[in-house]
C-alpha positions in Angstrom: 293.1 -72.2 24.9 295.4 -73.2 22.6 298.3 -75.7 23.5 301.2 -73.1 22.8 299.3 -70.7 25.6 298.8 -73.6 28.0 302.5 -74.5 27.9 303.4 -70.6 28.4 301.3 -70.4 31.7 302.7 -73.7 33.1 306.1 -72.3 32.5 305.2 -69.1 34.0 304.0 -70.8 37.1 307.0 -72.9 37.6 309.4 -69.7 37.4 307.5 -67.9 39.9 307.3 -71.0 42.4 311.2 -71.3 41.9 311.5 -67.3 42.5 309.4 -67.6 45.7 311.5 -70.4 47.1 314.9 -68.8 46.3 313.4 -65.4 48.1 313.8 -63.2 45.1 313.0 -60.1 47.2 316.4 -60.8 49.0 319.8 -61.5 47.5 321.0 -65.2 48.3 323.2 -65.2 51.6 326.0 -67.6 52.4 325.2 -69.3 55.8 326.8 -67.0 58.6 329.0 -69.0 61.3 328.3 -68.9 64.9 330.1 -65.6 66.8 332.6 -66.7 68.9 331.8 -66.6 72.9 334.2 -64.7 75.0 336.0 -67.2 77.6 334.6 -67.2 80.8 337.1 -65.8 83.4 339.2 -68.6 84.8 338.8 -69.2 88.4 342.0 -68.6 90.4 343.1 -71.8 92.3 345.3 -72.5 95.0 348.1 -75.1 94.6 350.5 -73.7 96.9 352.1 -76.4 99.4 351.5 -74.2 102.6 348.2 -72.4 101.4 347.2 -69.0 100.2 345.5 -66.0 101.2 342.8 -64.5 98.8 342.0 -60.9 98.4 339.0 -60.1 97.0 338.3 -56.9 94.9 338.2 -53.8 97.0 339.7 -55.5 100.0 343.2 -54.5 101.4 346.3 -56.7 101.5 347.0 -57.0 105.3 350.5 -56.7 106.8 351.1 -56.7 110.4 353.9 -55.6 112.5 355.4 -57.1 115.8 357.7 -54.3 117.1 358.2 -52.9 120.8 356.0 -49.9 121.5 355.9 -50.0 125.1 358.4 -49.7 128.0 362.1 -48.8 128.2 362.8 -50.3 124.6 359.8 -48.5 123.0 362.1 -46.2 120.9 363.1 -49.2 119.0 359.4 -49.7 118.2 358.3 -46.2 117.3 361.5 -46.1 115.2 360.7 -49.0 113.1 357.0 -48.1 112.9 357.8 -44.7 111.3 360.0 -46.4 108.7 357.0 -49.0 108.0 354.3 -46.2 107.7 356.4 -43.9 105.1 357.3 -47.1 102.8 353.2 -47.5 102.8 352.7 -44.0 102.0 355.6 -43.9 99.4 354.1 -47.3 97.9 350.5 -46.3 97.6 348.4 -49.5 96.2 349.9 -52.9 95.2 348.4 -54.7 92.8 345.2 -52.5 92.5 344.8 -53.1 96.3 345.2 -50.9 99.4 347.9 -51.9 102.0 346.2 -52.4 105.5 348.6 -52.4 108.6 347.8 -53.7 111.9 350.2 -54.6 114.9 351.0 -56.3 118.2 353.4 -55.1 121.0 356.2 -57.7 121.0 358.1 -56.2 123.7 361.9 -57.1 123.8 361.2 -60.2 125.5 360.6 -64.0 124.7 357.3 -64.0 126.7 356.1 -61.0 124.5 357.3 -62.1 121.3 355.2 -65.2 121.8 352.0 -63.5 122.8 352.3 -61.4 119.8 352.8 -64.4 117.3 350.1 -66.0 118.8 347.7 -63.0 118.1 349.1 -62.3 114.6 348.8 -65.9 113.3 345.2 -65.9 114.8 344.3 -63.7 111.8 344.1 -65.9 108.5 344.2 -62.5 106.3 347.7 -61.7 107.4 349.9 -62.0 104.6 353.4 -60.9 106.0 355.1 -59.4 109.4 357.5 -57.0 109.8 359.3 -57.5 113.0 360.3 -58.1 115.9 362.8 -55.6 116.9 364.6 -57.8 119.5 366.1 -61.1 119.1 365.0 -62.7 122.2 361.2 -62.0 120.8 361.9 -63.2 117.6 363.4 -66.6 118.9 360.3 -67.3 120.8 357.8 -66.3 118.0 359.4 -67.9 115.1 358.2 -71.6 115.6 354.6 -70.1 115.6 355.1 -67.7 112.7 357.0 -70.4 110.6 354.3 -72.9 111.4 351.6 -70.8 110.2 353.2 -70.3 106.9 354.0 -66.5 107.2 356.9 -64.9 106.5 358.7 -62.1 108.7 361.1 -59.6 107.7 362.9 -58.0 111.1 364.2 -54.5 110.8 366.6 -54.7 113.8 367.2 -58.8 114.8 371.0 -59.0 114.8 371.7 -62.1 116.7 373.3 -64.7 114.4 371.7 -67.6 115.4 368.4 -66.5 113.8 369.9 -66.8 110.2 371.9 -70.2 111.2 370.4 -73.5 110.2 372.1 -75.3 113.0 370.6 -72.1 115.4 367.1 -71.0 115.5 366.6 -70.2 112.1 363.1 -71.3 110.5 361.3 -71.0 107.2 359.8 -67.9 106.3 362.4 -65.4 108.6 364.3 -62.7 106.8 366.1 -59.8 108.2 367.1 -56.5 106.3 369.5 -55.7 109.5 373.0 -56.6 109.8 374.3 -59.9 111.1 376.2 -59.3 114.4 378.9 -61.3 113.1 379.5 -57.9 111.1 378.6 -55.6 114.1 380.9 -57.7 116.7 383.6 -57.7 114.3 383.6 -54.0 113.2 383.4 -53.3 117.2 386.3 -55.3 118.0 388.7 -53.9 115.1 387.8 -50.5 116.2 388.8 -50.9 119.8 391.9 -53.0 118.8 393.3 -51.1 115.7 391.7 -47.7 116.3 391.7 -47.0 120.0 394.8 -49.3 120.5 393.2 -51.6 123.4 394.9 -54.8 124.1 392.4 -55.8 127.0 388.8 -56.3 127.2 386.0 -57.2 129.2 382.1 -57.6 128.2 378.8 -57.6 130.1 375.5 -58.7 128.6 372.2 -59.5 129.9 371.4 -62.9 128.9 369.5 -62.1 125.8 370.1 -63.8 122.3 371.3 -60.3 121.0 373.7 -59.3 123.8 375.2 -62.7 124.5 375.6 -63.5 120.8 377.2 -60.1 120.0 379.6 -60.0 123.0 380.9 -63.4 122.1 381.6 -62.3 118.3 383.5 -59.1 119.8 385.3 -61.3 122.3 386.2 -63.9 119.5 387.5 -61.5 117.1 389.2 -59.4 119.6 391.2 -62.4 121.0 392.0 -63.1 117.3 393.3 -59.9 116.7 395.6 -60.2 119.3 393.9 -58.9 122.2 392.9 -60.3 125.7 389.7 -60.7 127.1 389.7 -60.4 130.8 386.2 -61.1 131.9 382.9 -61.9 130.4 379.9 -61.7 132.6 375.9 -61.1 132.7 373.4 -58.9 134.3 370.0 -59.4 134.6 367.1 -57.4 132.9 366.0 -55.1 135.4 369.1 -54.6 137.6 369.9 -51.4 138.6 372.9 -51.9 140.9 375.8 -52.6 138.4 378.7 -51.8 141.1 379.3 -55.8 141.9 379.9 -56.7 138.1 381.5 -53.4 137.8 384.1 -54.0 140.6 384.8 -57.6 139.2 385.5 -56.0 135.8 387.8 -53.3 137.4 390.0 -56.0 139.0 391.9 -56.3 135.9 391.7 -52.7 134.6 390.9 -53.5 131.0 391.4 -50.7 128.4 387.5 -51.2 127.2 384.2 -52.4 128.5 382.2 -53.6 126.0 378.4 -54.0 127.2 376.1 -54.5 124.2 372.8 -54.2 126.1 369.5 -52.0 126.2 368.3 -49.2 128.3 367.9 -48.8 131.4 370.6 -51.1 132.4 373.1 -49.7 130.0 372.3 -46.3 131.6 373.3 -47.6 135.2 376.5 -49.1 133.9 377.6 -45.7 132.3 376.2 -44.0 135.5 377.9 -46.2 138.2 381.3 -46.8 136.4 383.0 -43.6 137.6 382.3 -45.0 141.3 384.8 -48.1 141.1 388.3 -48.1 141.3 390.2 -49.3 138.3 388.0 -48.5 135.8 389.4 -44.7 135.4 391.4 -45.8 132.3 388.7 -47.8 130.9 386.9 -47.0 127.8 383.2 -47.8 127.6 382.1 -49.2 124.4 377.9 -50.0 123.7 376.1 -51.2 120.6 372.9 -50.5 118.6 370.7 -51.4 121.6 371.8 -48.3 123.0 371.6 -46.1 119.8 368.8 -43.9 121.2 368.3 -40.3 121.5 367.2 -41.0 125.0 370.6 -42.8 126.0 372.7 -39.6 126.7 370.3 -37.9 128.8 369.4 -41.1 130.7 372.9 -41.8 131.7 374.3 -38.7 132.6 377.7 -36.9 132.3 379.8 -40.1 132.2 378.1 -40.6 128.9 380.5 -38.0 127.1 383.2 -40.4 125.4 381.2 -43.5 125.0 381.3 -45.0 121.8 378.4 -46.8 120.3 378.7 -49.2 117.0 375.1 -49.3 114.9 373.6 -48.4 111.7 375.2 -45.9 109.5 373.5 -44.7 106.4 374.1 -42.2 103.8 373.0 -40.8 100.6 370.5 -38.9 98.6 367.5 -41.5 99.1 368.2 -41.6 102.7 368.4 -37.9 103.2 365.1 -37.7 101.1 363.6 -40.3 103.5 364.6 -38.2 106.7 362.8 -35.2 105.2 359.5 -36.9 104.7 360.1 -38.3 108.4 360.0 -34.8 109.5 357.0 -33.8 107.5 354.9 -36.9 108.5 356.2 -37.6 111.8 357.9 -34.9 113.1 361.8 -34.3 114.3 364.5 -37.2 113.8 364.0 -41.1 114.3 364.7 -42.0 117.8 367.1 -44.9 117.0 369.2 -46.5 114.0 366.9 -49.0 112.3 364.0 -46.9 110.7 365.7 -47.5 107.4 365.8 -51.0 107.6 361.9 -51.3 108.3 361.5 -49.3 105.2 363.7 -51.8 103.3 361.9 -54.8 104.8 358.4 -53.5 103.9 359.3 -52.7 100.3 360.9 -56.1 99.8 357.8 -57.7 101.1 355.7 -55.7 98.7 358.1 -56.5 95.8 357.5 -60.3 96.8 353.9 -60.0 97.0 353.8 -58.7 93.5 356.1 -61.1 92.1 354.3 -64.1 93.4 350.5 -63.2 93.6 348.4 -64.7 91.0 345.7 -61.8 89.6 342.2 -62.3 88.5 340.1 -60.4 85.9 337.7 -59.1 88.4 340.9 -57.5 90.7 340.9 -60.4 93.1 344.6 -61.7 94.0 345.7 -64.8 95.2 349.0 -64.9 97.2 350.6 -68.5 97.7 352.4 -68.6 101.4 355.2 -70.8 99.7 355.4 -68.5 96.7 355.9 -65.3 98.8 358.6 -67.3 100.7 360.4 -68.4 97.4 360.0 -64.7 96.2 361.6 -63.3 99.1 364.5 -65.7 99.3 365.2 -64.9 95.8 365.7 -61.2 96.2 368.5 -60.0 94.7 370.1 -56.4 94.0 367.4 -54.7 95.8 368.1 -51.1 95.7 367.3 -50.1 99.4 368.0 -47.2 101.7 370.6 -49.6 103.5 372.6 -50.6 100.2 371.8 -53.2 97.8 370.2 -56.1 99.5 370.1 -59.8 98.3 368.8 -62.5 100.4 370.3 -65.8 101.4 368.4 -69.1 101.6 368.4 -68.7 105.2 367.1 -65.1 105.2 370.2 -62.9 105.4 369.5 -59.8 103.2 372.2 -57.2 104.4 375.8 -57.1 103.7 376.8 -55.2 107.0 378.0 -52.3 105.4 375.6 -50.1 106.6 377.6 -50.0 110.1 379.7 -47.4 111.9 380.9 -46.2 115.2 379.4 -43.3 116.9 380.9 -41.1 119.6 378.8 -39.5 122.4 379.9 -35.7 123.0 378.6 -32.8 125.0 376.2 -32.0 122.2 374.2 -35.4 122.6 374.2 -34.8 126.2 372.5 -31.4 125.4 369.9 -32.8 123.0 371.6 -33.0 119.9 370.8 -36.2 117.7 372.5 -38.3 116.3 375.8 -38.3 117.2 378.9 -38.1 115.1 380.0 -41.2 113.1 383.9 -41.5 113.7 384.8 -44.7 112.4 383.4 -47.0 109.4 384.7 -50.5 108.1 
């Protein structure tokens, strides 16, 4: 082999080795960077000062009611419950979850309120409560409700002390209903300015609602220039009102103001014409008697009785009444259904505003965060007006109030009675 051929073969061998090393069958490629790895879902963590409620995917958000749904005041609970049910029907899901409603009968007493509060707070899945109807039940229930970190929004508690930091207020309490600082003033202004009354007596039943309301009325009436001739009380369960009516009649007041419930209010009306000295006295009650059953249960003397209470108008409210008739039937039995509707929707708005949401649909509701969201509610467009909550739980303005007059039509079954005065 010649030297030149040997050299050529050597060069060819080196070239083939180089090509093999470089992968001559595949073009040279730049190194490929690692593909980014998707972030793992971040676990929801509860940092809330008073704890959280976790609602897993597919589970419902649990609301509870505490209402009086039995006995003589059941009309109040049925009225509120209808408002809650229509609100939930209108709303549908919240943050992708159904809303479950359970409830307890709180009655219209401190004992009932305490029993219902104990039952509701024993279930840690409960997020919020709509209730109570009666201020006495709320007063007894609040220490348990507040201590458990819950919020409660009332459609019909009106006693001033419930939202007074020097009274019985506790964190977590809210109400869409008016404060009786408004209702007592409206009633006093009506009887003094519209009826021309200059003397008045009051009867209450010892409950926080009735006692505080009659006191606001009496104080305002005196400030207007009127004279309060008597302030007294009956007991819940009394049926013979003649003794206290005789005491009232000693001064023949222009007005007897009795902001109590059925059936005690029925007996006052029915027995009032038996007492000499009350012939010229006008009877004025309040929203505790604003019930479709009141005229029939009181008899003929009810014609001409005045009642203060919720007065709501507008297209949205008219639409609500249509849905009530379709879903429940007839007309609401009392005046607080719209406040229950507003309470429910304010709570659901606060849940939406405060809850953490996980990628899998889990939500985490901080109890203090929920309280804070409720307390900062502002300009909520409700059936009862534009609501904004104070730090102590008053959300209503008191504007949705009026005075109604019972006529023969209501005695014959018409309801509600006509409104004859608004502030």
